[in-house]
C-alpha positions as CSV (number, residue, x, y, z in Angstrom):
1,M,82.8,79.4,101.2
2,G,80.4,81.5,99.1
3,F,78.9,79.8,96.0
4,N,80.5,82.2,93.5
5,M,84.0,83.0,94.6
6,A,84.4,86.0,92.2
7,T,81.5,87.8,93.9
8,S,81.2,86.5,97.4
9,Y,81.4,88.8,100.4
10,V,84.2,88.4,103.0
11,V,83.5,87.9,106.7
12,D,85.5,87.6,109.9
13,G,87.8,84.6,109.9
14,A,88.5,84.6,106.1
15,K,91.7,82.8,105.2
16,I,94.3,85.1,103.5
17,S,97.8,84.7,102.1
18,C,100.6,86.9,101.0
19,T,103.0,86.1,98.1
20,M,105.9,87.1,100.4
21,G,104.7,85.2,103.5
22,V,105.5,81.6,104.3
23,A,102.2,80.9,106.1
24,K,98.5,81.7,105.7
25,S,96.7,84.0,108.0
26,T,93.2,85.0,109.1
27,L,91.4,88.2,108.6
28,K,90.0,89.6,111.8
29,I,87.1,92.0,112.1
30,L,86.8,94.1,115.3
31,P,84.0,92.9,117.7
32,T,82.3,96.3,117.4
33,R,81.3,95.6,113.8
34,S,77.5,95.5,113.7
35,V,76.9,94.4,110.1
36,V,76.8,90.6,109.8
37,L,76.3,88.0,107.2
38,R,75.3,84.4,108.3
39,D,76.2,85.2,111.9
40,S,79.7,86.6,111.0
41,K,80.9,90.1,110.9
42,R,81.1,91.5,107.3
43,A,84.4,93.0,106.1
44,N,85.0,96.3,104.3
45,I,88.0,97.6,102.4
46,G,89.2,99.5,105.4
47,D,89.7,96.2,107.4
48,S,93.4,96.3,106.5
49,K,95.2,97.4,109.7
50,P,98.3,95.4,110.4
51,F,98.2,93.4,113.6
52,V,94.5,94.4,114.0
53,N,92.8,93.0,110.8
54,I,95.9,91.6,109.0
55,L,97.8,89.2,111.2
56,P,101.4,88.1,110.2
57,F,102.1,85.5,107.6
58,G,104.9,83.7,109.5
59,A,108.2,84.9,108.1
60,C,108.7,87.3,105.2
61,K,110.5,85.8,102.1
62,I,112.0,89.1,101.2
63,T,114.3,89.2,104.2
64,S,117.5,87.2,104.4
65,P,117.6,85.4,106.6
66,P,113.8,85.2,106.9
67,K,112.5,87.5,109.6
68,P,109.0,87.6,111.2
69,C,106.4,89.1,108.9
70,T,105.4,92.7,109.9
71,P,102.6,93.6,107.4
72,A,102.3,97.2,106.3
73,C,99.1,97.7,104.3
74,A,97.0,100.6,103.0
75,M,93.4,99.7,101.9
76,W,92.0,96.7,100.0
77,F,91.2,97.4,96.4
78,G,88.4,95.7,94.4
79,G,85.6,96.2,97.0
80,K,81.9,96.4,96.0
81,I,81.4,100.1,95.7
82,D,77.6,100.0,95.6
83,V,77.3,97.9,98.8
84,H,78.7,99.6,101.9
85,V,79.6,98.1,105.3
86,E,79.9,100.9,107.9
87,N,80.5,103.6,105.2
88,L,83.1,101.7,103.2
89,P,82.7,99.4,100.2
90,A,82.2,95.7,101.1
91,L,85.2,93.5,100.8
92,L,84.9,90.8,98.1
93,S,86.7,87.5,97.8
94,D,88.6,88.8,94.7
95,S,89.8,91.9,96.4
96,K,93.6,92.5,96.8
97,L,95.9,94.2,99.2
98,I,99.5,95.3,98.8
99,C,102.0,95.0,101.6
100,T,104.4,97.9,101.3
101,A,106.9,96.3,103.8
102,G,107.8,93.3,101.5
103,G,106.0,94.1,98.3
104,G,103.7,91.1,98.7
105,L,100.2,90.7,97.2
106,I,97.7,89.7,99.8
107,T,94.7,87.7,98.5
108,I,91.7,86.0,100.0
109,D,91.8,82.2,99.8
110,D,88.5,81.5,101.6
111,D,85.8,84.2,102.2
112,G,85.1,82.8,105.7
113,Q,81.4,82.0,105.0
């Protein structure tokens, strides 16, 4: 993990969680990403595509009975606007993402470094 969680950059393999999910997940960055940090692909605020970047969080707590999580996300907010990774702000460890399917707040538990 980065030395200062409030300002660390996020990379492929970061651990993420959703307030409406029952399990943690992993942020995936596509293999085509050319920008790296410590041998890992750097994330940007656009790395929020369900089932591509954002994998399911087990079951969704909002459904009754609980059904498999099917994340529906727009774009991360709270990226570093003055540092771009492939034309979008770099993703930071304190960035957040809203899941419109269940109303959950997705956060970064470990930046992956």
